[in-house]
C-alpha positions in Angstrom: 6.0 13.2 -38.5 7.4 9.7 -38.9 7.8 8.0 -42.3 5.6 4.8 -42.5 6.6 1.8 -44.5 5.0 -1.7 -44.6 7.1 -4.6 -42.9 7.6 -6.5 -46.3 9.3 -3.4 -47.8 11.2 -2.5 -44.6 12.8 -5.9 -44.8 14.1 -5.3 -48.3 15.3 -1.6 -47.4 16.5 -2.2 -43.7 20.0 -0.8 -44.4 18.6 2.3 -46.1 16.2 2.8 -43.4 18.9 2.6 -40.7 20.8 5.3 -42.6 17.7 7.5 -42.8 17.3 7.3 -39.2 20.9 7.6 -38.1 22.1 10.3 -40.6 18.9 11.8 -41.8 17.3 12.3 -38.3 14.1 10.5 -39.5 11.9 8.3 -37.5 10.5 5.3 -39.3 7.4 3.4 -38.3 6.9 -0.2 -39.7 3.5 -1.1 -40.2 1.5 -4.4 -40.8 -1.8 -4.2 -42.5 -1.7 -0.5 -42.1 -1.2 -0.6 -38.2 2.1 0.5 -36.4 4.2 -2.4 -35.4 7.6 -1.1 -34.6 9.5 2.2 -34.8 13.0 2.9 -35.8 14.7 5.8 -34.0 18.2 7.0 -33.4 20.1 6.1 -30.2 19.7 9.7 -29.0 16.1 9.7 -29.4 15.8 6.4 -27.4 18.0 7.8 -24.6 15.7 11.0 -24.5 12.8 8.6 -24.2 14.3 6.5 -21.5 15.1 9.8 -19.6 11.7 11.0 -19.8 10.3 7.8 -18.7 12.4 7.8 -15.7 11.4 11.3 -14.9 7.8 10.5 -15.1 7.8 7.4 -13.2 9.9 9.1 -10.5 7.4 11.8 -10.3 4.3 9.5 -10.2 6.2 7.5 -7.4 6.4 10.7 -5.3 2.9 11.7 -5.9 1.4 8.4 -4.8 0.1 8.8 -1.2 1.3 6.5 1.4 -1.1 4.7 3.6 -1.6 6.0 7.0 -0.2 3.9 9.7 -2.7 1.8 11.7 -4.2 3.3 14.8 -2.0 2.9 18.1 1.2 2.7 16.0 3.8 5.6 16.2 2.6 8.2 13.7 -0.9 6.8 13.5 -4.1 8.2 14.7 -4.7 7.6 18.4 -7.6 5.5 19.2 -10.8 6.9 20.1 -9.4 7.0 23.8 -12.1 6.0 26.3 -15.1 4.6 24.5 -17.2 3.6 27.4 -16.9 4.2 31.3 -17.2 1.2 33.4 -19.8 1.7 36.3 -20.8 -0.9 38.9 -24.3 -2.1 38.2 -27.1 -0.1 39.7 -25.3 3.5 39.9 
């Protein structure tokens, strides 16, 4: 669970908050009017977050289906073939 602090208090205690994050391993959420505004996390946590984000984006890119090539192009579905047969009039 992260430690929450209002932005006005965080301004006054920034150096202490940085020490808590770096040396204490805490995560600090700075709030404004009770709503989360920003988070202070260690550089190691940030790297783990970036790594996870890259893995997720790579996995989702792999799972997206590629559109099929248009009919008649290599790798595409063949056209319907003979759609109609031409016959002379009256036969």
